[in-house]
N, C-alpha and C positions, 0 to 999 in steps of 0.2 A: 519888927526888923522884915529886910528882902536878904533871900539867900543868894550869895550868886557861886553858881559854879563854872569852872572851865573844861577845855577838852581833856582833861586831863582825868579831873575832880569826874565824868562822866564816863570816860573809859573803865572808870578805878567800877561806879556805881551800877554798870548800865549790866547784865546778862540776858546773853538772848534767849533763855526760855525761860525768864519772868516778861521779857518782852514782848514775847510771841500771847505770853500769855495774857497779856495787857491788851495789848490791838487785840484784841476778840470781846473784849468785854469795854470798849470806849465810851467812857463818863467826861461831862462837861462836865467839871466843879467850878464855881461861883461861891467869892463867900457872901454871905449871906446876912453877914453883919455889918462890912464898911467895905468890899471892897480893894478891896487889902494885895498888895501888889507880893508875893509869897514868894516871889522867884525869879534869879536872871539866869537860862542857861544861854551856852553855846550854839546857837539854833544852827550852827553846818553840823555839826554833830549829832544832834538829835534829829535830825530830815535823812543826813546821809542812816542811820541806826530804824529810822521807822521805813526807809524805801527797803532796804534790802530785808527787811524784817518781815514784814511787811509782804512786801512781793515770795519768802522763804513761804510763809503760810499760804500765798495763794500760786506756791510749786505744788503743797505737799497737798493739797486738799482734794485738783482733782488728779494726778499722776499716780502712775498706776502702780500699787503695793510693794512690785518685785521682789526680787529673790531676800528672804534672811539678813543674807549679807549685805544687803542692796544694792540697787545700783549703778554703775556707772553713770557718774556728774561728770558733766561739759562745761566749761566757761571760757564767754566769746568775749574776751572785753575783761584787766583785770585790775579794773579799780578796787574803790573803798563799796561801794553794793554790793558787786559781785562776791566779795572777801565776806561780806555780814550777810550776802541770802545764803554761802557754803556752811558759814557758823551754825546759820539761823534752819539751813533743812537739816543738816548734820541732829541738833537737840531736836527733832520729831523726827526721826529714821535712822533708821543704821544709812552707810553710804559705802557705797563701792568705792575702785580706781577713782581717779580725778582727776579730768582733761582738761590744757590750757592753751587759750591760744588770745594772744595780743599782738597788738604790731611792730612794740616796745619786746625787742626780746630778751632787754635786763631786766626790764619789768615782768615779764612772763618770769621769765627765772626766777625771779625771785618770789611772785607768789606762789609755782607751784611747791616751792620750800616749805614757805611757809604754810604751805596745808597739805602737803604730801602729796604732791598730784608729778605729772608729767606732761610734758608741752611739746603741744602738736603744730603741725604747720599752717591750719588753714580753719575759715569754718564750715569748712566740709568734712575736715576729719575730722572734729570733732564731733557733731552728726552721724558719722559715717561707726563709730564704737557707743558712744552715749546713750540712754536710757531716756536721760534729764537733761535737756540743753538751757544755759543758765546764759542768756545775750542782756548786756549792759554797757553796753557805747554810746557813741553820739551821727552813726551811719545816717548814713542819707540818700544809699542805695543800700534794698536788699544782699541781705547777707547771704541767707538760708530758700529755697525755694520750693516748693511740693516733693522736687525727684533726690533730691541732697536727705529725706528725712524715710524713714523707718513706720507702718502700723504699730500701736503703742506709744508712741516715744510723745517726751513731753518735752513743754519749750516755755520758756515765761521769758516775755520780752520788756524789760523793763525803755527801751529805748521806741514808745510811743507816747513819750507827754506831752507832746507837743505836732503840727503842723509840720512836716516837711522831712521828721524823719521815722525811715524806713527800716526793722531790723531781716523784718519777714515778707516776703512775697507774698502781693494776695490769690493767689493760688493755691498754700500753705494756709491761710489763715478761711480760705475757704470752704478747706479741706478739715480741717478738726475742729473739733470744739471744740470754739471760744467763749471764757470767762474773759470779764471787764472789776473796776473794780467800783465806777461809776459811768451810767446807761449816758445820763447825758454827757456830762464830760466827753469819754469817749467816742461817742458821735459827734460834738462839739469842734475835740482837735486830737481826740484819738484813733484807738484800729479802727475805729468803723467810719472814722474818715479817712481812712486810705484808700487814695486813688487804684483807679483800676479797681479793684473789689467787686463784687459781684450783687447787686444791690434781688438778692434773694430771699421771700422769706425768712430763710434757717437764720442770716447771719443781719434780722432788723433788733431795731435796739431793744424790742420786746420779748424777743425768740432768746438770745443771748445771755444768758442768765449773767448774774452780780456772784462776785464773793458769797456776800453775806446770803444769797443762795444758798448759795451752796453748805455754808455754815449752818444755816437755819433748816436744812432740806427740804427746802423749797424748793431745788432740784437735785435731779439723785448724781451730778456729776458726772465720772466717766462709768460706761453701763459697759465696756468691750472693753477686754485686752487689746484687743487690735483699732481702738479709738487712738485719733493722734488729738491732744490737748493741745491749748495755748490757754497761757493767761497772760493781758498786755493789759494794766495798768495801767491810768493817767499818772496818779499820785493824788493822795488824801489830805492834806499840811495839818487839816484837824486831829487825824490822828496824835502827833507831835505832841497832843496834850498828853494820853493816855503814860507816849515815854516818860514826857518834862513830870504828868504830875508823880508815876514810878522813880525817878532821880532824884527829886524832891524827898521822897519817905525815908531811902532811903541814907540820903544826906540828912538827915536828921536823927535816924538810927541810930550811925556810926561819926557823925560830930566831922564830918567831912564837909567843907568848903568854906565862904566869909562871909558873916553878916555884915552889913549894909543899913544902915538909918538913910534912907533916903530924906526924913522929917528931922537930922541930927541936929 
């Protein structure tokens, strides 16, 4: 039997803390018996959760530990992925005040109300106050340059997943400890392919750490409280499997979803 899980089913089943745990230990699972289709899930929801929560993990690891009360977090772009980054980050560390900037004032206000935040007027206003800045936009011109940031800040840019999209300027990327999710993709279509990025040894694909390097301890990550850090994922679709399997197991445990026999 194949299990059908809708968006509402997935919202009921998935929890940020559990998903973050699953993303730390991804396993590709196939039936060793007949390769049967186990479940069909709404891909848009799974991908949004995977993108936002994997980015939360990529934010938590290189970012400064901050005060015990949590650093101020700033959001630039108030969509679903930004929302899941905020939710995921809250499951990983204490959070201070939340700042929100979005071109659509109503959307910004709704996000701020939903997550107990405050709307500000520009990306620069976010960077002026936040210790952690989360960007999730479609911008093709840099929203933040080096001069708008300060030592010790962390920035996560989701708008670096295809050629032409740019949220962080080249001078900022050059000054920061840059972390990517996949070297080959980042070099071909992601942040390491940013026009104007200096071709320095420090920004070569062999020198820039991947998130896996931080998870395994192969790279120390932040070594000084004054280090700027930036996480720039392209997005790894195979991570969807981790969340899909978690949702499938939870659905079977809780009796959620609808069985459908394709061989009927």
